[in-house]
C-alpha positions in Angstrom: -11.0 65.8 -53.9 -11.4 66.8 -50.3 -8.2 67.3 -48.3 -8.2 66.4 -44.6 -6.4 68.6 -42.2 -6.1 67.1 -38.7 -4.8 68.5 -35.4 -1.7 66.7 -34.2 -2.9 66.5 -30.6 -5.8 64.2 -31.6 -3.3 61.5 -32.6 -5.8 59.8 -34.8 -4.2 57.4 -37.4 -4.7 58.7 -40.9 -5.5 56.1 -43.7 -2.6 56.1 -46.2 -4.9 56.4 -49.3 -6.3 59.9 -48.6 -5.0 63.4 -49.1 -4.2 64.6 -45.6 -2.0 67.0 -43.6 -1.2 67.0 -39.8 -1.4 70.4 -38.2 1.2 70.8 -35.5 0.5 72.9 -32.4 2.8 75.8 -31.3 4.6 75.4 -28.0 6.6 77.9 -25.9 10.3 78.1 -26.6 9.7 76.5 -30.0 9.4 73.0 -28.5 8.0 70.1 -30.5 5.1 68.0 -29.1 6.7 64.6 -29.8 10.0 65.6 -28.2 8.3 67.1 -25.2 6.2 64.0 -24.6 9.2 61.7 -25.2 11.1 63.5 -22.4 8.1 63.3 -20.0 6.6 59.9 -20.8 8.3 58.1 -17.8 8.0 61.0 -15.4 5.8 60.4 -12.4 5.6 64.1 -11.8 3.1 65.5 -14.3 4.0 68.7 -16.3 1.5 71.0 -18.0 1.9 71.2 -21.8 3.3 74.7 -22.7 0.7 75.3 -25.5 0.5 78.5 -27.4 -3.0 79.0 -28.8 -3.5 80.6 -32.2 -5.4 83.9 -32.6 -7.8 84.7 -35.4 -5.2 86.3 -37.7 -3.1 83.2 -37.6 -6.1 81.0 -38.3 -7.1 83.1 -41.3 -3.5 83.1 -42.7 -2.7 79.4 -42.1 -6.0 77.9 -43.1 -6.0 80.1 -46.2 -2.9 78.3 -47.4 -4.6 74.9 -47.3 -7.9 76.2 -48.9 -6.2 78.0 -51.8 -4.2 74.8 -52.5 -7.0 72.2 -52.1 -10.3 74.3 -52.4 -12.2 71.9 -50.2 -10.8 71.0 -46.8 -12.2 68.8 -44.0 -10.6 70.1 -40.8 -10.7 67.6 -37.9 -9.7 69.9 -35.1 -9.0 69.5 -31.4 -11.5 71.7 -29.6 -9.3 71.7 -26.5 -6.4 73.5 -28.4 -8.2 75.2 -31.3 -10.9 77.8 -31.0 -13.9 76.7 -32.9 -15.4 80.2 -33.1 -12.3 81.4 -34.9 -12.6 78.5 -37.4 -16.3 79.4 -38.1 -15.2 83.0 -38.8 -12.5 81.7 -41.2 -15.0 79.5 -42.9 -17.3 82.5 -43.5 -14.4 84.6 -44.7 -13.5 82.1 -47.5 -17.1 80.9 -48.1 -17.6 82.2 -51.6 -14.5 80.6 -53.1 -13.6 77.6 -50.9 -15.3 75.0 -48.7 -14.1 74.4 -45.1 -15.9 71.6 -43.3 -15.3 71.5 -39.5 -15.4 68.4 -37.2 -14.4 68.7 -33.6 -12.6 65.4 -33.0 -11.6 66.0 -29.4 -14.4 63.9 -27.9 -15.5 61.7 -30.8 -12.2 60.6 -32.4 -13.7 57.3 -33.6 -16.3 59.3 -35.6 -13.5 61.4 -37.2 -11.5 58.2 -38.0 -14.7 56.8 -39.6 -15.0 59.8 -41.9 -11.4 59.3 -43.1 -12.0 55.6 -43.7 -15.0 56.6 -45.9 -12.8 58.8 -48.0 -10.1 56.1 -48.1 -12.8 53.7 -49.5 -13.7 56.1 -52.2 -16.9 57.6 -50.7 -17.7 61.3 -50.9 -18.8 63.2 -47.9 -22.0 65.2 -47.8 -21.6 69.0 -47.7 -23.5 69.0 -44.4 -22.0 66.4 -42.1 -24.0 65.1 -39.1 -22.7 66.2 -35.7 -20.0 64.0 -34.1 -21.4 61.3 -31.9 -20.4 58.1 -30.2 -19.2 56.8 -26.8 -16.2 57.4 -24.6 -14.5 55.2 -22.0 -11.8 56.8 -20.0 -9.7 56.4 -16.8 -11.4 59.5 -15.4 -15.1 60.2 -15.0 -14.6 63.6 -16.7 -11.5 64.7 -18.7 -11.2 68.4 -18.0 -8.6 70.9 -19.3 -6.3 70.2 -16.4 -6.1 66.5 -17.0 -6.1 66.9 -20.8 -2.9 69.0 -20.7 -1.0 67.1 -17.9 1.8 65.2 -19.4 3.7 62.3 -17.8 3.6 58.6 -17.0 0.1 57.2 -17.0 -1.2 56.6 -13.5 -2.5 53.1 -12.6 -6.3 53.5 -12.9 -8.5 51.5 -10.5 -11.6 52.1 -12.6 -12.7 53.0 -16.0 -15.8 55.1 -16.7 -18.5 55.2 -19.4 -21.0 58.1 -19.5 -24.1 57.4 -21.7 -24.4 60.4 -24.1 -28.2 60.5 -23.8 -29.0 59.6 -20.2 -25.7 60.9 -18.8 -25.7 57.9 -16.5 -22.2 56.9 -15.5 -21.0 53.3 -15.4 -17.7 52.1 -14.1 -15.7 48.8 -14.3 -12.1 47.7 -13.4 -11.2 47.4 -17.1 -12.2 49.1 -20.4 -13.1 45.7 -21.9 -15.9 45.2 -19.3 -17.5 48.5 -20.4 -16.9 47.9 -24.1 -18.4 44.4 -23.9 -21.4 45.7 -22.1 -22.0 48.2 -24.9 -21.5 45.6 -27.6 -23.9 43.2 -25.8 -26.6 45.9 -25.7 -26.2 46.4 -29.5 -25.5 42.8 -30.8 -26.3 43.7 -34.5 -24.1 46.8 -34.6 -20.5 47.0 -35.7 -18.2 49.6 -34.1 -15.0 51.4 -34.9 -12.8 52.5 -32.0 -9.6 54.4 -31.4 -7.7 54.8 -28.1 -4.5 54.6 -26.1 -5.4 51.4 -24.2 -4.8 47.7 -25.0 -8.1 45.8 -25.5 -8.7 42.2 -26.5 -10.0 41.4 -30.0 -13.7 41.7 -30.4 -15.4 40.6 -33.6 -17.9 43.5 -33.4 -15.2 46.2 -32.9 -12.5 47.4 -35.3 -9.8 49.0 -33.1 -6.9 51.3 -34.0 -4.3 52.6 -31.5 -3.9 56.4 -31.3 -0.4 57.7 -31.9 1.6 58.1 -28.7 1.5 61.8 -28.9 -2.3 61.9 -28.6 -3.7 64.0 -25.7 -4.7 63.3 -23.0 -1.3 61.7 -22.5 -1.6 60.5 -18.9 -5.3 59.3 -19.0 -6.6 56.1 -20.6 -9.0 57.0 -23.4 -11.2 55.0 -25.8 -13.6 56.5 -28.3 -16.2 54.2 -29.9 -18.5 54.9 -32.9 -21.4 52.7 -34.0 -21.2 52.2 -37.8 -24.5 53.3 -39.5 -26.1 51.4 -42.3 -25.0 52.8 -45.7 -25.7 52.3 -49.3 -23.0 51.3 -51.9 -23.3 54.7 -53.6 -20.0 56.5 -53.7 
């Protein structure tokens, strides 16, 4: 059975029926992410998250614990806080004995959630997963490192932005529903799964899950949408 390891900063809800662990981040002065966010959630003055990034030695040691215990691990990591190149080196280090699959969930969290739902429903994952894909709607046209790590009360956003992943054309609207409905209307025969930190109205074509309140970016509205592919009943 594959074990899912997921970075805490992604805040993606984990289906209860799968084998999974949340990997916490390290912060200066030994602070905890939830506690830090709780203290800052009503502050109008944004503070930078005091993140301590892991080096290669730490990655080899900590991921080795999960691999030796579970043999096959799907690691849904946050590319903003975890170095993907380190992870690839760890994967090669343990390649002969253990399987480490890597998915960067930082931009495509709905895709990552979809993979976990497949496991929850009893499906097995291919040894070569397709690259993450989908759509993002946010309160900023571009979420950079500075806005990703700024913690505090969410500013009132006048517009929401949707960047088409292929054409790179940007669309904006006063609400996330307007952009989401436009996407759904362009793909009337497609069902979508979405995760985010915004409140959206029920949509029969979209299955929506709220991210945990400790998900980053903390002070920017964020909605990740993944179009469900056709699949067989083979598990």
